[in-house]
C-alpha positions in Angstrom: -21.2 -11.3 12.5 -24.9 -10.4 12.5 -24.1 -6.9 11.2 -26.2 -5.4 8.3 -24.0 -3.8 5.7 -25.1 -0.8 3.6 -23.0 -0.6 0.4 -22.8 2.9 -1.2 -21.0 3.7 -4.4 -20.6 7.5 -4.4 -20.1 9.6 -7.5 -16.7 11.1 -8.0 -13.7 10.0 -6.0 -13.7 8.3 -2.6 -11.4 10.9 -1.1 -13.7 13.7 -2.1 -16.6 11.9 -0.5 -14.7 11.3 2.7 -13.6 14.9 2.8 -17.1 16.2 2.3 -18.2 14.0 5.3 -15.2 14.5 7.4 -17.1 16.3 10.3 -20.0 13.8 10.2 -18.8 10.6 8.4 -21.6 8.4 7.0 -19.3 5.4 6.4 -17.4 3.1 8.8 -15.2 1.5 6.1 -14.0 2.6 2.7 -13.1 0.0 0.1 -11.1 0.8 -3.1 -8.5 3.4 -2.1 -5.4 2.9 -4.3 -1.8 3.9 -4.6 -2.9 7.4 -5.6 -5.9 8.0 -3.2 -4.7 6.2 -0.1 -1.9 8.7 0.6 -4.3 11.6 0.0 -6.8 10.2 2.5 -4.1 9.7 5.0 -2.7 13.2 4.6 -6.2 14.6 5.2 -6.6 12.6 8.4 -9.6 10.6 7.0 -8.5 7.2 8.2 -7.8 5.2 11.4 -4.6 3.1 11.3 -5.3 -0.6 11.9 -3.1 -3.7 11.6 -5.2 -6.8 11.0 -3.6 -10.1 12.2 -3.7 -11.6 8.7 -1.6 -8.7 7.3 1.3 -11.1 8.0 0.1 -13.1 5.1 0.2 -10.2 2.7 3.4 -9.3 0.8 5.2 -6.7 2.9 6.2 -4.7 -0.1 2.6 -4.1 -1.1 1.6 -3.0 2.4 4.6 -0.6 2.6 3.9 0.9 -0.9 0.2 1.4 -0.2 0.3 2.6 3.4 3.4 2.2 5.6 1.5 3.1 8.8 -1.3 0.6 8.0 -4.1 3.2 7.6 -5.0 1.2 4.4 -4.8 -2.6 4.2 -4.1 -4.0 0.7 -6.5 -6.7 -0.5 -5.8 -6.8 -4.3 -3.1 -5.8 -6.7 -2.1 -6.1 -10.3 -1.0 -4.2 -13.4 -2.9 -1.9 -15.8 -2.9 -3.3 -19.3 -4.2 -3.0 -22.8 -6.7 -5.8 -23.4 -7.0 -6.6 -27.1 -9.4 -8.9 -29.0 -8.5 -11.4 -31.7 -9.8 -9.2 -34.5 -7.4 -6.3 -33.6 -4.6 -8.8 -33.0 -5.1 -10.0 -36.6 -5.4 -6.5 -38.0 -2.0 -5.5 -36.5 -0.3 -8.8 -37.6 0.4 -9.5 -34.0 2.1 -6.2 -33.3 -0.4 -5.4 -30.4 1.3 -8.2 -28.4 4.2 -5.8 -27.8 2.2 -2.5 -27.9 3.9 0.8 -27.4 2.4 4.1 -26.4 4.0 5.5 -29.6 2.0 3.1 -31.8 -1.3 4.5 -30.6 -0.1 8.0 -31.2 1.2 7.3 -34.7 -1.6 5.1 -36.1 -5.2 6.4 -36.4 -6.3 2.7 -36.7 -4.8 2.0 -33.3 -6.1 5.1 -31.5 -9.6 4.8 -32.9 -9.7 1.3 -31.6 -8.6 2.3 -28.1 -11.2 2.8 -25.3 -10.1 4.4 -22.0 -11.9 5.4 -18.9 -12.6 9.1 -18.0 -9.6 10.0 -15.7 -11.6 12.8 -14.0 -14.3 10.4 -12.8 -12.9 6.8 -12.8 -10.0 5.4 -10.8 -8.8 3.2 -13.7 -8.8 6.2 -16.0 -6.8 8.2 -13.4 -4.3 5.4 -13.0 -3.9 5.2 -16.8 -3.3 8.9 -17.1 -0.5 8.7 -14.5 0.9 5.6 -16.2 1.2 7.5 -19.5 2.7 10.5 -17.7 5.3 8.3 -15.9 6.1 6.5 -19.1 6.6 9.7 -21.1 8.6 11.3 -18.3 10.9 8.5 -17.1 11.1 6.1 -20.0 10.5 8.0 -23.3 11.7 11.4 -22.0 9.1 13.4 -23.9 6.3 15.8 -23.0 3.5 13.6 -21.8 0.9 15.9 -23.3 2.0 15.2 -26.9 0.6 11.6 -26.7 -2.8 12.9 -25.6 -2.9 15.5 -28.3 -2.3 12.8 -30.9 -4.9 10.3 -29.7 -7.7 12.3 -28.2 -9.4 13.1 -31.5 -9.8 9.4 -32.2 -10.0 7.3 -29.1 -13.2 6.4 -27.2 -13.8 7.5 -23.6 -16.1 5.6 -21.2 -17.4 7.0 -17.9 -16.0 4.1 -15.9 -14.3 0.7 -16.1 -17.5 -1.3 -16.1 -18.9 0.6 -19.1 -15.6 0.4 -20.9 -15.2 -3.4 -20.5 -18.9 -4.0 -21.4 -18.4 -2.1 -24.7 -15.1 -4.0 -25.3 -17.0 -7.3 -24.8 -20.0 -6.5 -27.0 -19.7 -6.8 -30.8 -20.1 -5.7 -33.5 -19.0 -2.2 -32.9 -16.8 -2.9 -30.0 -13.3 -1.3 -29.7 -10.3 -3.6 -30.3 -8.5 -2.4 -27.2 -9.5 -1.3 -23.7 -7.5 -0.1 -20.8 -8.0 -2.7 -18.1 -5.9 -5.2 -16.1 -3.3 -7.8 -16.9 -5.2 -10.5 -15.0 -8.3 -10.3 -17.2 -7.4 -13.2 -19.6 -6.8 -15.6 -16.7 -10.0 -14.5 -15.1 -12.0 -15.0 -18.3 -10.4 -18.4 -18.8 -11.2 -19.5 -15.3 -14.9 -18.4 -15.5 -15.7 -18.8 -19.2 -13.3 -21.2 -20.9 -11.1 -19.9 -23.7 -11.0 -16.1 -23.7 -11.4 -14.2 -27.0 -8.9 -11.6 -25.9 -5.4 -11.2 -24.5 -3.5 -8.5 -22.6 -0.2 -6.6 -22.7 1.5 -3.8 -20.8 3.5 -1.1 -22.7 6.8 -1.9 -24.4 9.9 0.2 -25.1 13.2 -1.0 -26.6 12.5 -4.6 -25.6 11.4 -3.9 -22.0 7.9 -4.0 -20.6 6.6 -1.1 -18.5 3.4 -1.4 -16.5 1.6 0.5 -13.8 1.2 -1.4 -10.5 -2.2 -0.9 -9.0 -2.8 -1.7 -5.3 -6.3 -1.5 -3.8 -7.0 -1.3 -0.1 -9.6 -1.1 2.6 -9.5 1.5 5.4 -11.4 2.4 8.5 -13.0 5.9 8.4 -11.9 8.3 11.1 -14.9 9.1 13.3 -16.6 5.8 12.9 -19.1 4.9 15.6 -18.5 1.2 15.1 -14.8 0.7 15.4 -14.8 -2.9 16.5 -17.2 -3.9 13.7 -15.0 -2.0 11.2 -11.9 -3.8 12.3 -13.8 -7.1 12.0 -14.8 -6.2 8.5 -11.1 -5.6 7.5 -10.2 -8.9 9.1 -12.9 -10.6 7.1 -11.8 -8.9 3.9 -8.4 -10.5 4.2 -9.8 -13.9 5.2 -9.2 -16.9 3.0 -12.8 -17.1 1.8 -12.9 -13.6 0.4 -9.4 -13.8 -1.0 -10.1 -17.1 -2.7 
């Protein structure tokens, strides 16, 4: 399109950045709002609704769950998961394949091998916090805080997902488990051959419980380049980008 693009990765959350710039927005497009932050941004009037033509190719349920009025367009989705390496798989005699939240709380060897992302600074960490809260509240029917009280003295906390996954992938002192995404093994196999790790969601009484993540792109209210912003969203859903 002949449009130069300046990419900025602000500290903190995207919503806080958009709020701080609400009266004089620096951005035209925001990429990475999720099922938690998209409703917040909409409620604060930070976005311009837009329905790209190729939204017809996106699962309608995803679009409705993320943003019913199309203020945020979904471009990626999946499930949070516990990625575990072959060493930890062997040390648990395969039990990690059907991991439960309770096992991490009950076993120091499990919790000391778990790396999470800081939920106050990283979107993956925030989603993981809410996954645990939802699991404790609606599945296990216990106080969600008890799990954190048990594991916090032992687990490792990374500032963000990139740091966490890099540590998980770097021996010899890497953790055996990292909070990441269920698609990771397939991604690793596609780009690097046979992966040295696998992935699981949380299990309870024979059923699997995951946290669905949906990431979206939105147009910032107050943009001075509305047409270009709409074209960017169109491009983001195009076959080349999605492939």
